[in-house]
Steps between C-alpha positions, in 0.01 A plus 500: 500500500651838401284716733497523876179435694304828487393656827695255714444562866162651452170316581279435202211659702694830490553504126301715258311312214770592238767379740310170555474468117873542463561237772265262320684553172832421675354172629348419165841532341656285778243227446452495119831627360754391753319187618600582862212648694592709805171456681240226529187481294294582808707814563463606136125444512487718815679779317250470211204510744645809672534682161152397403358632820691830462456550122264248343546645154879525508654382163740262684203284594437425129852371453569125485850416597792671330626534146736209415876549492593483135844419375415512131215654308385159390427395866192724524162320446172692480215299643201497262273498804634652820613256774318662789560449868232382745309681760589372847353446838647369825186383684144386451361861513696591195375192311142580616528856371612371158220245493243754591603710205463201265161419655381854453601497132330161435185626677493829304596727787870581433475870604455438871610143595527593866127527519459129435406321823746232609230231495430579134866470415531169694193356323642592161849366589353166612287421190549729201677342207693832456642451850703199414878553542820329419774522760872449413823551706662834438836360406800724581674470164536703185200576274577397147322523166550234227391562142433220256463532129233364272712185454502443877868581545632709783601842357566712811527493877488828687494626855223724619724802559284808566190335363532664159862424410678186604837337439574225239601181679424257212842325507470402863117472497519209245694298757259543787302190617150521378558732205433287187682598182194391299139503617308181500170477303549851368206651313705733280440830670761710676496441878649687797548310820566673825621350824764498776864380468622383829773294678362215710593497868656157464732635231574816696598295811823400335616862473303662780822587692617725218192674362234707667182339364365291215328793330827697456686191382225418242504862372872512465516160330224590252642838416869394476654600171782250523578184709237491768652314800203272540356351183165661399374136479477517885239772476135410449194669345143509613242626253213722633367674183445443136437765235379401157327177611114524543378401844190568711654459849826501686474122559448441127794719417733315739382171353585623147839608623567138605386372162749738330786349711521734797469435870222725628545662838341282772142617558192444717145581389278647763202728561574847630355421838759219537799735445587556867501125573702421188746777575552362851552146373750611232691719755522208737614257225753729319794327666430204274551709185830474314497873413488829683156661506385806698131458458210392283372650173117489489350541153146505376445178306253641248714679233204685351452676832875567521498665158194712595663623823817598309806634673653821645836626375659294775304176543208295363183533706412130475783374723664579836817376677431404862837504677602259770614656830876544487677228707727746673616580852693761681810414694844632612828438322737342754803470268617415154667163471727414206464148357772343281376276220695212351591722200659757736213752453424673834133580545346732764221355719284711724464361856185638648296485816250210467194584298208275391445474119278244327466307824883466556732692725761672289840616636700520175430673169691506171667819385622339168807714439689815594279709269194410713686593824598834345154570362339460847786673681461255785611572852479292818186590682303595181134428519443303175203338311548135413307329222496129414529453116251240395448427866846338512794737470527771763660830377535855618242711314591842642624702797213643698692686767877537472713488807784733588768226472775505227396358169599132440790460261635193319786350701852550365601154618324169441309404812615146475871498399596870551623533140439835324161547336429666172199662348405433139241720324355290227198507269257249623409320171179368650354824605709749298593701811846590631562297820784528756624160608739436782734203491793337674820548303630159617205258484737202454637580849177609658363259769143600447513478123673162511255366772206610282655315194555200730145520628354480151722202420401318818127579466497376139660172590299478822799481734321503840672682778691744285302813581607867517676491833692175434617624158605845637701333769675267251594784278612723797731226622647449154379138473288563191556756219249359254281199461788282382659530842203337662619171363843529667358554852630251767345418832802661681436832319135514614557382857712803576198727440280622788189281561596256235450171687584150376144428378468835319838447328408144388176624355664784309762269351229247402320781310817581318556136415141479362572793273799330333258346257268762342269510203608729208200734535566546872872567432420766241242674727743493795760702307298813558513631151240768437212379275604130555220396729359154562291459192750639255768276669280198453433586132876550446573170674250323273694608193847364578772437761684768690787528246252555217313764700829686583577506135167646383503837326265789580312428185456123587369583850259772377362271222425189694293662770387824343690682772608791294848619442542701814403217739704250298799732519466528877505116527782452253712768665429369845625147398823649362559723803447202738730266306762457777233469764319232301821303443579519876145364575534220254821391684277413801165397362353306218202560268301185562403302193182370664377850550515572132161513341377153400396451136262218575323605822122557493567879501786505248468804280253668739561847658265486802402786733280499812269770624267510805508297816593129444363221716700189395838657578674831561573698175877466545460121530272495200758682292763244604254221417459643146874518441541142634242388244673649206339853486614857553347747733528860623310793634393701195266413209680548170444408137685174569267390784305193396295428813357705788378318807238698690446433872221598735191659348685730256334351198165637632630833625341812362832657436765245380855500646759665285647158395157360404408821318825491302452129421149556377630778276777291357252224429268742324792602285548137390783404730492130601453562876274270703324607822417229752375504862732344757272190521500454123886540476589242771222265380660499152868481603472342845661624823741336736 
């Protein structure tokens, strides 16, 4: 962001309307152009409400977002029909006021809706056909317009921008899950499809320590001009509108979207008098969603009525966004702790006085990087607002009341090994923002970094007993430098350590002995190479032995699993950089032949994934069972997945899990993926 926050230090309540408008323009630019909002959605909505109360006709209230940042003239896209925002409410009274206005219009009394008795509105809401609604999650992603030509082929993908002019993102948009290159069953007319591009919470979890929220990451990835750090294929698209396809209702429209090859946004049909009950149910169940959503969108189902009601310059009158209460709490910053990752990156963590969020007591919150620390200007004793992203990831939203203590600064020495630290200002290729990252200059000598590397190795190979404290002690005493040294440990070495009794030492050495024979996929995963997770490792292992994998080129890796050049390059580079380490490991352990994937087992050739709660056995045991019977397994549905096993009652759930949803989509696209219940799967293949 090039501008400083206007009117910093002044309360919004003390600002004049034009000053509030300038503040809103700043926050529009931060959200839409920079992809790094400074305040929460709830705080932004409060500013809008304040301006509307002060100056209801102010031009700022007719703006939608901010004009897109344009690097080249060709990046501008004019929307043939404006992409409007939505009117919003935060409680039932706001929804009721909107509903009363609709009722008055339907009953022919639009000039004075407040004169309608509540009982008359309730009666209409309970029974009138015009009072039927469709409720969908208000997904916190990036609104996107897709234009398809008369031949059904994708011509253009564009962001919403300011509602009139968006930004061309066609190159990355083509790669987003759920964006077909060619429409199915196309009638020959031009079609515009609108929806939300988002990053699922399960995908975001892998990078949550480095990035503020899924929305920013999705925006940065979609808009990236070159080399997005996460493949756009990890993003997904939910359709919520069709233009150019005749339909009489919202439900019919969403059904037609599915026929064309899109995944419609999850929806619930209801009468208007059921809205409060449905809102409460959806709010209570939102923790099960695999995406961030900050409320529900309620739309009139009858499109004829929607067309008759029309729109203001800002929003359509036939829909309203009912926002969930922000899951936030106020607490005090006790201190900033610096955590060293296995890569040597040093991340600030806020230690706070205990506060209850989403039913859990929180004492720690992520600060992501030095840029976040600087932006908040944190000091010990600050009163801060904490928010849980997706009900899972606590983070510091803002400082409510600064203390008089000195501002927290990045340490000049690594908190673990004492080596000098360094700051690197780099362009975050996921979000497009400049980020300050602190790192230890000697990670190969850093106790914390080495113990984190060791912990990953031990957790992957399931070496029980080798937790944080044990590994830190081993590295501090110089007994272990990397994972290869685990295999040279002797009983005498361990018995000299405090509280290492004879039984404990024997158990640890037995775990090490067990790890001397390891399956190829487990070995590859344990190396800790970025992008080389469990499923990718299993797929690599299914294509050759270790020597063949180490000899693979970037192009070969990218081709066989559709990983893309960047991910493939990360894997190939990681294998080269760890050459000496791999050779040292191979001097102590063997890749077991029996763990290689059988060609004649009942699951040979199958890539099997599990979702939902299993009854027959734990998921981890089920994954091992699949491998033992010749199959491959993992945690993410991809184009190579052949079988999804669904546990519990997920097959009957109103909103499918992210894995089931993706599997259904792949099947609709013609991929040979089978979906079975747990009972059907084990009945077919048997279970031990």
